C-alpha positions in Angstrom: 0.0 0.0 0.0 1.4 3.4 -1.0 1.9 6.1 1.6 -1.1 8.4 1.8 -3.5 5.4 1.8 -2.5 4.0 5.1 -5.4 3.3 7.6 -4.6 3.5 11.2 -6.8 1.9 14.0 -7.1 3.4 17.4 -9.2 2.9 20.5 -9.7 6.7 21.1 -9.4 9.3 18.4 -9.3 12.9 19.6 -10.0 15.5 16.8 -8.6 18.8 17.9 -5.5 19.6 19.9 -6.7 22.5 22.0 -7.2 22.4 25.8 -10.3 20.2 25.6 -8.7 17.9 23.1 -5.3 17.4 24.7 -6.8 17.1 28.2 -9.1 14.3 26.9 -6.2 12.6 25.1 -3.9 12.8 28.2 -6.6 11.5 30.5 -7.5 8.6 28.1 -3.9 7.7 27.9 -3.4 7.8 31.7 -6.4 5.4 31.9 -4.5 2.9 29.7 -6.2 3.5 26.4 -4.6 3.6 23.0 -5.0 7.3 21.8 -4.5 9.1 18.5 -4.6 12.9 18.6 -5.2 14.8 15.3 -4.7 18.5 14.9 -3.9 20.9 12.0 -1.0 22.3 13.8 2.4 20.6 14.3 2.0 20.8 18.1 -0.9 20.6 20.6 -2.3 23.7 22.2 -5.0 24.9 19.9 -6.3 28.5 19.6 -5.9 29.0 23.3 -2.2 28.5 23.3 -1.2 29.9 19.9 -3.7 32.6 19.2 -5.8 33.2 22.3 -5.4 32.8 26.1 -1.7 32.5 26.4 -0.4 35.2 24.0 -3.1 37.7 25.1 -2.3 37.2 28.8 1.4 37.4 28.1 0.9 40.8 26.5 -1.6 41.9 29.1 1.1 41.3 31.7 3.3 43.7 29.8 0.5 46.3 29.8 0.1 45.8 33.5 3.8 46.6 34.0 3.4 49.7 32.0 0.4 50.9 34.1 2.4 50.1 37.3 5.4 52.1 36.0 3.1 55.1 35.5 1.5 54.6 38.9 5.0 54.5 40.5 5.2 58.3 40.6 2.5 58.4 43.2 4.7 56.2 45.4 7.8 58.3 44.9 9.4 56.3 42.1 9.7 57.9 38.6 10.5 55.9 35.5 11.7 58.7 33.2 12.3 56.7 30.1 9.7 53.9 29.7 10.1 52.7 26.1 8.2 50.0 24.3 10.1 47.7 21.9 7.4 45.9 19.9 9.8 43.4 18.3 11.0 42.3 21.8 7.4 42.0 23.0 6.6 39.7 20.1 9.7 37.7 20.8 8.8 37.3 24.5 5.2 36.3 23.5 6.5 33.7 21.0 9.0 32.3 23.5 6.2 31.7 26.1 4.0 30.0 23.4 6.9 27.8 22.2 7.9 26.7 25.6 4.4 25.6 26.5 3.7 24.0 23.1 6.9 22.0 23.3 6.0 20.9 26.8 2.6 19.6 25.5 4.3 17.8 22.6 6.7 16.1 25.1 3.8 15.1 27.3 2.2 13.4 24.3 5.3 11.5 23.6 5.8 10.4 27.2 2.2 9.2 27.4 2.5 7.2 24.2 -0.1 9.2 22.3 0.1 9.1 18.5 0.1 12.7 17.4 -0.9 13.2 13.7 -0.8 16.6 12.0 -3.7 17.0 9.5 -7.4 17.8 9.2 -10.0 15.2 10.0 -13.2 14.8 8.1 -15.8 12.1 9.1 -16.7 9.6 6.4 -18.6 7.1 8.5 -19.8 6.5 12.1 -16.4 5.0 13.1 -14.0 6.4 10.5 -12.3 9.7 9.5 -10.4 10.8 6.5 -7.3 12.8 7.1 -6.3 15.6 4.7 -2.7 16.7 4.4 -1.4 14.0 6.7 0.8 10.9 6.4 -2.1 8.7 7.5 -5.1 8.9 5.1 -7.8 7.2 7.3 -8.3 6.5 11.0 -10.8 3.8 12.2 -11.8 4.3 15.9 -13.7 2.6 18.6 -14.5 6.0 20.2 -13.9 9.6 19.1 -13.9 12.9 20.9 -14.5 16.0 18.9 -12.7 19.1 20.2 -12.2 21.3 17.2 -13.0 24.6 19.1 -14.2 27.8 17.4 -13.2 30.6 15.2 -13.8 34.4 15.5 -17.1 35.8 14.2 -16.7 38.5 11.6 -19.0 41.4 10.7 -21.1 41.1 7.6 -19.0 42.0 4.6 -15.8 42.2 6.6 -12.9 39.9 6.0 -9.9 39.3 8.3 -7.8 37.7 5.5 -4.7 39.3 4.1 -3.5 41.1 7.3 -5.5 44.3 6.6 -6.4 47.1 8.9 -9.6 45.3 10.1 -8.3 42.8 12.6 -9.6 39.8 14.5 -8.1 39.0 17.9 -5.6 36.8 16.1 -4.3 39.8 14.0 -4.3 42.1 17.0 -2.2 39.7 19.0 0.5 39.9 16.4 0.8 43.7 17.3 1.6 44.8 13.7 2.0 48.3 15.1 0.5 50.7 17.7 -2.2 52.5 15.7 -2.8 56.1 16.7 -6.6 55.6 16.7 -8.1 52.1 17.2 -11.7 51.1 17.1 -12.7 48.1 19.1 -16.1 46.5 18.2 -17.4 44.5 21.1 -17.5 45.0 24.8 -17.0 41.5 26.0 -13.8 39.7 27.2 -11.7 40.1 24.1 -12.7 43.6 23.3 -12.0 45.1 26.8 -8.8 43.0 27.2 -7.2 43.9 23.9 -8.5 47.4 24.0 -6.8 47.8 27.3 -3.5 46.4 25.9 -3.5 48.9 23.0 -4.4 51.8 25.2 -1.5 50.9 27.5 0.8 50.9 24.5 -0.3 54.3 23.5 -3.3 54.0 21.1 -6.3 56.2 21.4 -9.0 53.6 21.8 -12.7 53.9 21.0 -15.0 51.0 21.9 -18.5 50.4 20.6 -20.9 47.8 22.0 -24.4 47.1 20.7 -25.7 46.2 24.1 -26.4 48.8 26.8 -23.5 47.6 29.0 -20.1 46.1 29.0 -19.5 42.5 30.1 -23.2 41.6 30.1 -22.6 38.3 31.8 -21.3 39.8 35.0 -23.1 41.8 37.8 -22.9 45.5 37.0 -21.6 46.5 40.5 -18.5 44.4 39.7 -18.2 45.8 36.3 -18.5 49.4 37.5 -14.8 49.8 38.7 -13.6 48.4 35.4 -15.9 50.6 33.4 -14.6 53.7 35.4 -11.0 52.8 34.6 -11.8 52.2 30.9 -13.5 55.5 30.7 -10.2 57.1 31.9 -7.9 55.2 29.5 -10.1 54.9 26.4 -11.0 57.9 24.3 -14.6 56.9 24.1 -17.0 54.1 25.0 -20.3 54.1 23.1 -23.0 51.7 24.2 -26.1 50.9 22.1 -23.9 51.4 19.0 -22.9 49.0 16.2 -20.9 49.1 13.0 -23.1 49.4 9.9 -20.2 49.4 7.4 -16.4 49.3 7.5 -14.6 50.3 4.4 -10.9 49.7 4.3 -8.7 52.2 2.5 -4.9 52.3 2.0 -4.1 54.1 5.2 -7.3 54.0 7.3 -10.7 52.4 7.8 -13.8 54.4 7.2 -16.5 53.2 9.6 -20.2 54.0 9.6 -21.9 53.5 12.9 -25.6 52.8 13.7 -27.5 53.1 16.9 -28.9 55.7 19.3 -31.1 56.9 16.5 -28.6 58.2 14.0 -25.7 57.2 11.7 -22.2 58.5 12.3 -19.0 58.2 10.2 -15.4 58.2 11.5 -11.9 57.2 10.4 -9.6 54.9 12.3 -6.1 53.6 11.7 -7.2 50.1 12.6 -10.4 48.2 13.6 -10.5 45.3 16.0 -13.6 43.1 15.7 -14.4 41.1 18.8 -18.1 40.1 18.5 -18.0 36.5 19.5 -17.0 33.1 18.2 -18.7 30.3 16.1 -18.0 26.6 16.4 -15.6 24.7 14.0 -18.0 22.0 13.0 -19.2 22.7 9.4 -16.0 21.3 7.9 -16.2 18.0 9.8 -19.1 16.5 7.7 -20.7 15.2 10.9 -23.9 14.1 9.1 -21.8 11.1 7.8 -21.1 10.1 11.4 -24.8 10.5 12.4 -23.9 13.3 14.9 -26.7 15.8 15.5 -25.8 19.5 15.1 -28.0 22.5 15.8 -28.8 25.2 13.2 -26.0 27.4 14.6 -23.4 24.7 14.3 -23.2 23.4 17.9 -23.1 19.7 18.7 -25.8 18.3 21.0 -24.4 16.3 23.9 -25.6 14.8 27.2 -24.1 15.2 30.6 -21.4 12.7 29.7 -20.6 14.7 26.6 -21.9 11.9 24.4 -23.4 12.9 21.0 -26.3 11.3 19.1 -23.7 8.7 18.0 -22.9 6.9 21.2 -19.3 6.2 20.0 -18.6 9.9 19.5 -18.2 12.6 22.2 -17.8 16.3 21.9 -16.2 18.9 24.3 -15.4 22.5 24.5 -16.6 25.3 22.2 -18.2 23.0 19.8 -20.9 22.1 22.3 -21.7 25.7 23.2 -22.3 27.3 26.5 -19.4 29.0 28.2 -16.5 29.1 25.7 -13.6 28.9 28.1 -10.5 26.7 28.1 -10.9 25.3 31.6 -14.5 24.3 30.9 -13.3 22.4 27.8 -10.5 20.7 29.8 -13.0 19.5 32.4 -15.3 18.2 29.7 -12.5 16.4 27.9 -11.5 14.6 31.1 -15.2 13.6 31.6 -15.4 12.2 28.1 -12.2 10.1 28.5 -13.4 8.7 31.8 -16.8 7.8 30.4 -15.1 5.9 27.6 -13.0 4.1 30.2 -16.2 3.0 31.9 -16.0 5.3 34.9 -19.1 7.0 36.3 -18.3 10.5 35.2 -20.5 13.4 34.1 -20.2 17.1 33.5 -22.0 18.4 36.6 -20.4 21.6 37.7 -21.9 24.5 39.7 -19.2 27.1 39.4 -17.3 27.6 36.2 -15.1 30.6 36.9 -14.8 33.5 34.4 -11.9 35.9 34.4 -11.3 39.1 32.5 -7.6 40.1 32.6 -8.0 43.8 32.5 -6.9 46.4 35.0 -8.6 45.9 37.4 -9.3 42.2 36.7 -12.8 40.9 36.9 -13.7 37.4 38.0 -16.9 35.6 39.1 -18.2 32.1 39.7 -21.4 30.3 40.6 -24.6 32.3 40.3 -24.6 36.1 39.8 -26.8 38.3 41.8 -28.8 39.2 38.7 -29.3 35.5 37.9 -30.5 34.9 41.5 -33.0 37.8 41.3 -34.3 36.4 38.0 -34.8 33.0 39.7 -36.6 34.8 42.6 -34.1 33.2 45.0 -34.0 34.6 48.6 -30.3 35.6 48.9 -28.1 37.8 51.0 -25.3 39.8 49.3 -22.3 41.3 51.1 -19.5 43.4 49.6 -16.1 44.1 51.0 -14.6 47.3 49.5 -10.8 47.1 48.8 -10.5 50.6 50.2 -10.7 48.8 53.5 -8.1 46.2 52.6 -4.6 46.9 54.0 -2.9 44.9 51.2 -4.9 46.7 48.4 -4.0 50.1 49.9 -0.3 49.2 50.1 -0.4 48.3 46.4 -2.1 51.5 45.5 -5.0 49.4 44.1 -7.9 50.2 46.4 -10.4 50.4 43.5 -11.8 46.9 43.9 -14.4 44.8 45.7 -15.0 41.3 46.8 -18.7 40.2 46.7 -20.3 37.1 48.3 -23.7 35.8 47.4 -25.4 33.3 49.8 -28.7 31.7 50.5 -30.5 33.9 53.0 -31.9 31.0 55.0 -29.0 28.5 55.1 -26.0 30.7 54.5 -24.8 28.4 51.7 -22.5 30.2 49.3 -24.0 30.2 45.8 -21.7 32.7 44.0 -18.8 35.1 44.4 -17.4 38.0 42.4 -14.2 39.9 42.6 -12.9 43.1 40.8 -9.3 44.0 41.4 -5.7 43.0 40.9 -5.2 39.2 40.9 -9.0 38.5 41.0 -8.4 35.6 38.6 -6.1 33.9 41.1 -8.4 34.6 44.0 -11.7 33.3 42.5 -10.7 29.7 43.0 -11.6 29.9 46.7 -15.1 30.9 45.6 -15.3 28.0 43.2 -14.3 25.5 45.9 -16.9 27.0 48.3 -19.7 26.8 45.8 -18.8 23.3 44.6 -18.6 21.8 48.1 -21.7 23.6 49.3 -19.7 25.6 51.9 -21.4 28.1 54.2 -20.4 31.7 54.6 -19.5 30.7 58.2 -17.0 28.2 56.9 -15.2 30.8 54.9 -15.5 33.4 57.7 -13.9 31.0 60.2 -11.1 30.0 57.9 -8.1 32.2 58.8 -6.8 34.2 55.9 -3.3 35.6 56.0 -2.9 39.3 56.7 -2.3 41.5 54.9 -3.3 39.8 51.6 -5.9 40.4 48.9 -7.4 36.9 49.8 -8.2 38.4 53.2 -11.0 40.3 51.5 -12.8 37.0 50.8 -12.7 36.1 54.5 -14.0 39.6 55.4 -16.8 39.4 52.8 -17.8 36.2 54.5 -17.5 37.8 57.9 -19.7 40.6 56.7 -22.3 38.0 55.7 -22.2 36.8 59.3 -22.5 40.4 60.6 -19.0 40.5 62.1 -16.5 42.0 59.6 -13.5 43.6 61.3 -12.6 46.3 58.9 -16.1 47.5 57.8 -19.1 48.4 60.0 -21.7 45.6 60.2 -24.9 46.6 58.4 -27.3 48.6 60.5 -24.8 49.0 63.4 -22.8 51.9 64.7 -23.3 55.1 66.8 -26.5 56.9 66.3 
């Protein structure tokens, strides 16, 4: 048989090498199964590692350093000559990505996973065809689809060719620091990358069709972030969308719509961050008898099993929260189910983190969601202006918020806005998942002075006994 017609057999085929895919492959291999992992790139990692989470957070760390350098003058330290070297920034970002990608490739090798570079297309209920790969077909006993998602574009707008209208992928290449940047979209990506370019020196204008930024989070948490963005952005326009974007040689001519009138303005570059769509259309899933919704998402049960019981799907392709850590958890569940273990995706607190300055993080139920469900809740807020550690850092614009059942005191949600919120939210995740009471958190000693101490104080406030803020309804008359 000539090369290119070789058919490989495997116990578990994983299609897609992003966080959901490689987590599934690693867990399946650890459980003793024969695993083949197929991805279009030469190394595992997916969009998250190569064009998303890791490069963006690497660069946002740089922007945080720039902001801290500018804040230093308030503390008596002046950095007179803060310069930005874009080429070195790109090199640093690429070094981070390469190090992590090489680590994942080595973990594949050590686990005995067969990694195949190529694009998989289903041709039957237990078989795929591989395009641009050394192996032409793979026959499987079970398959896990983890092909992720791609950026959504505006009607009539293309990201191809490296033009002045960019997706998040193009923006992370930092082709230059545009004098005037338009960001379309007020969600995670828009506010993060808008913040990055503002720190680098761009005049940033952000438009969002909704009437608020970060619509999935409670607005009292978003408020400190919005106040900061209003200071560093040239403009934030809510209830506004882009009707037309016409790319010229040295600028983009944009026509806006919303708020009852059309407006036109010129920008050096435009970043479009209006969501993502699943990578499923190219898989020809109908040949595998896998049910897909009209908008391209794969229907799965709690075990991540599709309508074809041999095939599972995880991550962005199944919809819901499109976050890497959610995909990784689902991938592990799918692998364990295939191995015969009693696993299911039954989580109560998927954490969300926005890596802006200040950071925004939340988990469990939001206050707004509790109100919609007509739940009887008690909400306490600990302002970081009362946190010794936050004040020492010059970062007192923040808050830790606890949401609990009013009758039982069980913690159902937590939100944090402030530096390192993403690191701190894990305590809230653990509390929600284990059904902890506010009393449990309040009686757990938190080190002083730390930002994590604000979580303990928020819980103490729930119990009516916070040390550094007055209990509600108490005090001298």
